[in-house]
C-alpha positions, 0 to 999 in steps of 0.5 A: 154222270149221275148215277142212277138207282137201280131196282131189281125187277121183283124186289122182296118187299118186307113183310107187313107188320103183325097187326096189319097182317091180320087186318088184312087177313080178316079183309081177305076172309071178308071178301071170300065169304062175300064170294060165297066161300063159307069154310077154307083151311087157315093157309088158304087165307094167308096164301091169298093175302101172300098174293095179294101182298107180292102183286101189289108190291110188283105193281108199285115197283113198277110204277116207281119205275115208271115214275123214274122215267118220266123224270119223277123225283124217287118216292113219288108215283103219279095215278097214271104210273100205277095205271101204265104198271097195271096195264103192263102186268095184263100184258105180261099175261099175269091174268091171262084167260084161257082161249075160248073153246070155239077157238081151240076146238078146230086146232084140237080137231086137226091135231087129232086127224093125224093117226097115231103109229100102229102098235107092232103085233109082237110080244115081249120086249121091243129091242133093237136088231141082233147087231146092236143089242147087248144080249149076246153071250159074253165069255170065252172058254179058257183053253188052259188047265189048271196047271198052266193057270198056276204056273202063269199066276207064279210067274206074275207073282215072281216078276212083281217081287223083283220090281219091288227088290229093284226100287231104292227103299224109301229114307227113314222118317226123322234121318237128315232132317227130311219130312219135318219143317225147318225150325219145328220140334217134335211134341 
């Protein structure tokens, strides 16, 4: 089985050499001047040049795929491959024009006929029903006095001390070889 070379859909094309980029940038500026644009920020020209470069690379990459599907050798692209790639880009909506206003107006009128819900005539923050609100008081009255609280606290501390006394003490470090890896010397 012959292995086919797979191309990613949007391969990152290498950037043009600096001299070619300067020539292409001056070409973009001339085209903009011809369209009536007298002044622009330097970033605009570079952004347009980058767009043109990426678009051309995408079209040529798609044309290579069409040429490979037609059985042409790698690197050989015919004019009909480029035409097909341009048609595929246009069908994908690369430069889709917005729908005409005459087509959109009936849809907008139908949508605008549906009334919005009425705004309630009460002021303040709209809250859920009382049973679902978390705004109720969240406290309890402690029935114990200070003497009972102090006695309960002492009992808790005493129980904690008894638990600590019942635990076996941890082994001392450095005794019996525990805690050190075998064959390791202390520093």
